[in-house]
N, C-alpha and C positions, 0 to 999 in steps of 0.2 A: 392303625399306624400307617398302612398304605394310603389311606384316604388323606391323612394329614400331609404326607410327603407329596402326594399328587396335587393337593391344594397349594402347597408352598411352591412347587415347581411351576404351576400355572401362574401364580402371583408373580414369581420372579421373572418369568418370560414376558409377562405383560409389562413389567417395569423396564425390562431391557429394550423392548421394541416400541415403547411409547416415546413420542417426541416431546422434548422439553419446549414449552412455548417461548421461554426466554431465549433459548438458543436459536429458535426459528426467527424470532423478531430481530435478534442481533445479526443473523446472517442476511436478512432482508434489508437491514438498514446500513449495510456496508457496501461501498462501491469501490471499484478498482480504477485508479488513475494511472495511466501509463504514458510514457514518453521516451524520447531519445535525447541524449546530451552530446553535443559535438563542439569542437573548437571552431570559433567564429572565423578565424583567419585561414585555417587549412581545411576545414570540413571533416577532420578526423574524428572518429568516435572516441569518447572519453570513458575509460573504465575506472571504477572506484569513486565516482562522484557521489558525495553525500546529499541525499534528498530527505528533507525532514519538514514536519509541520512545527514551527517554533512554539515553544511552551508546552509541547506534548512529548510523549515517548515514541511517537510514530516516526520511524527512520528506516530508510532503505538505501542501497547503493546501486549504482549502475553496474551492469555485467560487462563482459569483455567487448561487447558490441555497442556499448553506450546506452542500452535499454534499461528501463526501470519500470516496476509496477509497485504502486503504493496502495495499500488497503486503507480506505478512509471511512470512518463512521459518519453517520448522518449529521451528527453534531459538529463535525469538522469539515463538512462538505463545502462550506463557504470560506474556508480558511485560505491562508497564503502558504506557499511552499518555498522553503529556503533551499537554495542549491549552492553548494560550495565544494571547491576542489583546490588543492595546493597549487600555487602559481597562477591561479585564475581569479578574476574578480567574482565575488559572490553576487548572487542575484536573488530576488524574491519575485515569484510569479503568483498571481491570483489564481485560485482554483477554478474560477469561472472561465479562464483561458484554456481549459482542458476540454472544451466541447468537441474538438476534433478527435478522431479515433486514436491517433498516435502523434502528438505534436513534437516538434523538434525544438530543443532549447539550445541556444548557442552561447557558449561562455567565451569571454574575451580574456586572453592571457594578460597578466599584470605586466605593464611596461617597466623596464629596468632603467 
């Protein structure tokens, strides 16, 4: 009986500490896209701006300092990012424009 328990314990610990290859591939095929959103006229940081990849469920929002980080899978790495905020003109930015470390995106207020 002790032998069976020992074998089960060893088998369980092996399963716990083994790495799932799909998880590893998924982590490796994800990249972080970051940036900062500001008001084009005043230069103020914009908090709560919606950043998304259209047609997917990949969405994030800027923090209080206007910064955002978006996790993008390899299949969406060449996509466009939609940026929208109340009282500002929405814009679409190509993912290839995020080659800089921390690009700044300027939104123009809607004229009244």
